[in-house]
C-alpha positions in Angstrom: -20.3 -5.9 23.9 -18.2 -6.0 20.6 -16.3 -2.6 20.2 -15.0 -1.2 16.9 -11.7 1.0 17.2 -10.3 3.5 14.7 -6.6 5.1 14.8 -6.5 8.1 12.9 -3.7 10.6 13.6 -2.9 14.4 12.7 0.2 15.4 11.8 2.3 17.2 14.0 5.0 18.7 11.5 8.5 19.7 13.3 12.2 19.2 13.0 11.9 16.5 14.2 9.3 13.5 14.3 9.2 10.7 16.2 6.3 8.1 14.5 3.6 6.4 16.8 1.4 3.5 15.5 -1.4 5.9 14.1 0.7 8.3 12.8 0.5 6.8 8.8 -0.4 5.9 5.7 -0.9 2.8 4.3 0.3 0.3 6.9 -0.4 -3.4 7.6 -1.3 -4.8 10.8 -2.0 -8.3 12.1 -4.3 -10.0 15.2 -2.0 -12.8 16.8 -3.8 -15.5 18.7 -3.4 -14.3 21.6 -5.2 -10.9 20.9 -2.1 -8.8 20.6 -1.5 -6.7 17.4 1.0 -6.3 15.1 2.3 -2.8 12.8 4.7 -2.7 10.4 5.3 0.3 8.3 3.4 2.4 5.9 3.9 6.3 5.3 4.7 9.1 7.7 3.0 12.9 7.6 6.1 13.7 5.8 6.1 11.4 3.4 9.0 9.0 4.6 8.0 5.6 4.3 8.5 3.4 7.5 10.1 0.8 8.6 8.9 0.2 12.4 7.1 -2.4 13.8 4.8 -1.9 16.9 2.8 -4.2 18.9 -0.4 -3.7 21.0 -0.9 -5.5 24.1 -4.4 -6.9 24.4 -4.8 -6.0 28.0 -3.2 -2.5 28.3 -4.0 -1.8 24.9 -0.2 -0.2 25.5 1.8 -0.3 22.1 5.1 -1.0 22.6 7.9 -1.0 19.6 10.1 -4.1 18.5 13.1 -3.9 17.2 15.6 -6.9 16.2 15.8 -9.0 14.0 15.8 -9.4 9.8 12.8 -6.3 9.6 11.5 -5.8 6.1 12.9 -2.5 4.1 10.6 0.4 4.8 7.4 0.4 2.7 4.1 1.2 2.3 0.8 -0.8 0.4 2.2 -4.4 2.1 0.2 -7.4 3.7 0.2 -8.7 6.8 -1.7 -12.2 7.3 -1.6 -14.5 10.4 -1.3 -18.5 10.0 -3.1 -20.5 12.5 0.6 -21.0 14.3 0.7 -17.6 14.9 3.5 -16.4 12.8 2.8 -13.5 10.5 3.8 -13.2 6.9 4.1 -9.7 5.5 4.3 -9.9 1.4 5.2 -6.8 -0.9 4.7 -3.0 -0.8 6.6 -0.1 -2.6 9.5 1.8 -1.1 10.7 5.4 -0.8 11.5 5.2 -4.9 8.5 3.7 -6.0 10.0 0.3 -6.6 8.1 -2.7 -5.4 8.6 -5.3 -3.5 7.7 -9.0 -3.5 9.8 -10.7 -0.6 8.5 -12.1 2.4 9.3 -12.2 5.7 7.8 -13.7 9.3 7.3 -12.4 12.6 7.7 -15.2 15.2 8.6 -14.8 19.1 8.9 -10.6 18.4 11.5 -11.1 15.8 11.1 -10.8 12.1 13.0 -13.1 9.8 13.2 -12.8 5.7 11.9 -16.2 3.9 12.6 -17.1 0.3 10.5 -19.7 -1.1 10.3 -22.0 -4.4 9.3 -21.6 -7.4 8.7 -18.5 -9.9 7.4 -15.5 -7.1 4.5 -12.7 -7.3 5.7 -9.5 -9.8 6.7 -6.9 -7.0 3.7 -4.8 -6.1 1.6 -3.2 -4.0 -2.3 -2.3 -2.9 -3.1 -6.1 -2.9 -4.6 -8.8 -0.8 -3.6 -11.4 1.2 -5.6 -13.6 3.0 -5.7 -17.0 5.2 -8.6 -19.0 4.5 -10.8 -20.8 7.2 -8.8 -24.1 8.2 -6.0 -23.5 6.2 -2.4 -22.4 6.5 -1.6 -21.2 3.4 -1.4 -17.6 2.1 -3.0 -16.5 -1.0 -2.4 -13.1 -2.8 -4.4 -11.7 -5.3 -3.9 -8.5 -7.7 -2.4 -5.2 -6.4 -0.2 -2.8 -8.6 3.1 -3.3 -10.1 5.9 -0.8 -10.4 4.9 0.9 -14.0 1.7 1.2 -12.7 -0.4 -1.6 -14.4 -3.2 -3.1 -12.2 -2.6 -7.0 -12.0 -5.5 -10.1 -12.0 -3.1 -12.8 -11.1 -3.9 -15.0 -8.5 -1.1 -16.9 -6.0 -0.9 -19.7 -3.3 1.7 -19.6 -0.7 2.1 -23.3 0.3 2.8 -24.4 4.1 6.1 -26.1 2.4 6.8 -22.4 1.6 6.6 -22.3 -2.7 4.6 -20.1 -4.6 1.8 -21.8 -7.0 0.1 -19.8 -9.4 -3.6 -20.0 -10.3 -5.7 -19.4 -12.8 -6.0 -15.6 -13.7 -8.8 -13.1 -12.6 -11.6 -11.9 -15.4 -10.5 -8.4 -14.1 -7.3 -6.9 -13.1 -8.3 -5.4 -9.3 -6.6 -3.1 -6.7 -6.6 -1.1 -3.5 -10.0 -2.8 -2.0 -10.9 -5.6 0.3 -11.3 -9.3 1.1 -13.5 -11.5 2.7 -13.1 -15.7 2.9 -14.1 -18.7 4.1 -13.6 -22.5 3.9 -14.8 -22.6 0.0 -14.4 -19.1 -1.4 -12.9 -15.6 -0.9 -14.7 -12.5 -1.8 -13.4 -9.4 -3.1 -15.1 -6.0 -2.7 -13.9 -1.8 -3.2 -11.7 -2.2 -5.7 -13.6 -2.2 -8.7 -17.6 -1.6 -9.1 -18.6 -5.2 -8.9 -18.4 -8.0 -6.4 -15.7 -10.7 -7.6 -16.0 -14.3 -6.0 -13.1 -16.6 -5.7 -13.7 -20.7 -5.5 -11.0 -22.8 -4.0 -12.2 -25.6 -5.5 -10.7 -25.4 -9.3 -9.9 -22.5 -9.0 -13.3 -20.7 -10.4 -14.1 -17.3 -10.4 -17.4 -16.0 -10.5 -19.3 -12.0 -9.7 -22.6 -10.7 -8.2 -24.8 -8.1 -7.5 -24.8 -6.7 -4.2 -26.7 -3.9 -3.5 -25.8 -1.8 -0.6 -22.2 -2.2 -0.6 -19.1 0.0 -1.3 -19.1 -0.4 -4.9 -15.9 1.3 -6.8 -14.3 2.7 -3.1 -10.7 1.9 -2.8 -8.5 2.1 -0.4 -10.5 1.4 2.2 -10.0 -0.9 5.4 -10.9 -4.5 6.0 -11.6 -6.6 9.4 -13.4 -10.1 9.1 -14.8 -11.2 12.7 -16.5 -14.8 11.5 -18.9 -14.1 8.9 -19.0 -10.8 8.9 -16.6 -8.6 6.8 -16.0 -4.5 7.6 -15.0 -2.7 5.4 -14.4 0.8 6.7 -13.1 4.2 5.2 -11.6 4.5 1.5 -12.0 6.9 -1.6 -15.5 8.1 -2.9 -15.9 7.9 -6.5 -17.0 10.6 -8.9 -15.0 13.2 -10.7 -12.4 13.3 -8.1 -12.0 11.0 -5.4 -11.2 11.7 -2.1 -11.2 10.3 1.8 -14.9 9.6 2.8 -16.6 8.1 6.4 -18.6 5.1 5.1 -18.7 2.1 6.5 -20.1 -1.0 5.4 -20.8 -5.1 6.8 -20.9 -7.8 5.0 -22.8 -10.7 6.2 -21.6 -13.9 4.5 -24.2 -16.2 5.8 -27.0 -13.7 4.2 -24.4 -12.5 1.5 -25.8 -9.0 1.5 -24.6 -5.6 2.5 -26.2 -3.2 5.2 -24.2 0.4 5.8 -22.6 1.4 9.2 -23.2 4.5 10.9 -20.3 6.9 9.3 -17.1 7.5 10.9 -16.6 10.9 12.7 -14.3 11.6 10.5 -13.0 10.7 6.6 -10.2 8.2 6.4 -8.6 6.1 3.6 -5.7 4.4 3.3 -6.0 2.8 7.0 -5.6 -0.8 8.1 -8.0 -2.9 10.5 -7.5 -6.0 12.5 -10.2 -8.0 14.0 -9.4 -9.3 18.0 -10.6 -12.2 19.8 -12.4 -11.0 22.5 -15.0 -9.6 18.8 -13.2 -5.5 18.8 -11.5 -4.4 15.9 -9.1 -2.0 15.3 -8.5 0.8 12.4 -5.2 2.1 12.4 -3.6 5.1 10.4 -5.0 6.8 7.3 -5.4 10.3 6.6 -8.4 12.5 5.4 -9.9 14.1 2.5 -7.3 17.0 3.0 -4.5 14.7 3.0 -4.1 15.2 7.2 -3.9 11.9 9.0 -5.3 11.7 12.5 -7.2 10.3 15.9 -8.6 7.8 17.9 -12.1 6.2 17.2 -13.7 3.5 19.0 -17.4 2.4 17.7 -19.7 0.1 19.5 -21.7 -2.2 16.3 -24.8 -3.1 19.7 -24.7 0.9 20.3 -24.0 2.0 16.6 -22.1 4.3 18.3 -19.0 6.6 18.0 -16.2 7.7 20.3 -12.9 8.8 20.1 -10.1 7.1 22.3 -6.3 7.8 22.9 -3.4 5.9 21.5 -1.2 5.2 25.0 2.8 4.0 23.9 4.9 2.7 25.4 8.2 5.0 25.6 10.7 2.9 27.7 11.0 5.2 30.8 8.4 3.0 32.6 5.4 5.2 31.8 2.7 5.3 29.4 3.2 8.2 26.8 -0.9 9.1 26.0 -1.0 10.4 22.7 -3.7 12.9 21.6 -6.5 11.0 19.8 -6.0 14.7 17.7 -9.7 15.2 16.8 -12.5 16.4 18.9 -16.0 15.0 19.3 -17.5 17.0 16.7 -14.9 16.1 13.9 -13.3 19.2 14.7 -9.1 19.6 14.4 -6.9 20.4 17.7 -3.6 20.2 15.8 0.0 20.9 17.8 1.1 22.3 14.5 4.7 23.6 13.8 4.2 24.8 10.3 3.8 22.3 7.7 5.7 19.6 5.7 8.7 20.4 3.5 8.1 21.1 0.1 9.6 17.8 -0.8 7.8 15.3 1.7 4.7 17.2 0.9 5.2 16.4 -2.8 6.1 13.1 -2.3 2.8 12.6 0.0 1.1 14.3 -2.8 2.5 12.3 -5.5 1.6 9.0 -4.0 -2.1 9.9 -3.3 -2.7 11.0 -6.8 -1.0 8.0 -8.2 -3.5 5.9 -6.0 -6.5 8.0 -7.9 -4.9 7.6 -11.6 -5.1 3.7 -11.3 -8.1 3.6 -9.8 -9.3 6.3 -12.7 -7.6 3.8 -15.6 -9.4 0.5 -14.7 
């Protein structure tokens, strides 16, 4: 039975906040060949970029914090992908000052290390996409937003010899959407109102009109299982952009979209990871009110959602079972102690407004 798991987290504002894997917006995740999931970074409920690393055990479903090595600086809006040999590659993102990154970090044997590739690197950016084509050991990077708010159209390949190679630009600038891929091409959606194709042979670009998909629906989370690509949540289009509950699946064999049952709670800015056993984890994100919260499971065969708990190894020899934060009917059960400070709330709102402004400008 395939199960799709959605992890979100409602804010618990207090004097001190101990971050958990789910209580954040715009993190990145990657699945290792042994089924473990690595999570890094994001923005906490107080509006602070995070630099923590968590690993989820596939057998116990317990998250453990990993420290040590040359970890990336705290950031959000970055990407992580897994190479066939099990190394995770992290690229890009944004820090608290608003500056962007274009550095490379590799996660291997439970430790981070920084790497410097040869050649001119891509422009620093966030809200781009990265992927590793089927049967390849090279990383591709496309689009995103630079430090002055420009949406980018460039595409890059990081070779297995750690060299950056720039490929033909896309016909349109693009950011904040999803990507799926095969051994022949990649597909981009959600961040632009058309379905874009990129063929690796000759670097050719194309577009297609595919009804029933997300269209202009930025900040959704993407995960791929075989020839099916899931796009979950994101911001709805219209007079204003707010988190929505919609979900879709793209069948690459049929080259068609299908709608999935709505999420029990709107969410945008989450991250998704596909697991070898056919499950998908969707982690973090914020709802239409700007709150972050909860944990949910979706079973594609039954098309039913259910709430789940987030289990954390607190280092005491036992497990700390986190409150999912949401009731089964979508209501909130938040142990809040006041709200965020004015400065932190302003930063969180400013980052959300920046995302929405740049989408409106495209």
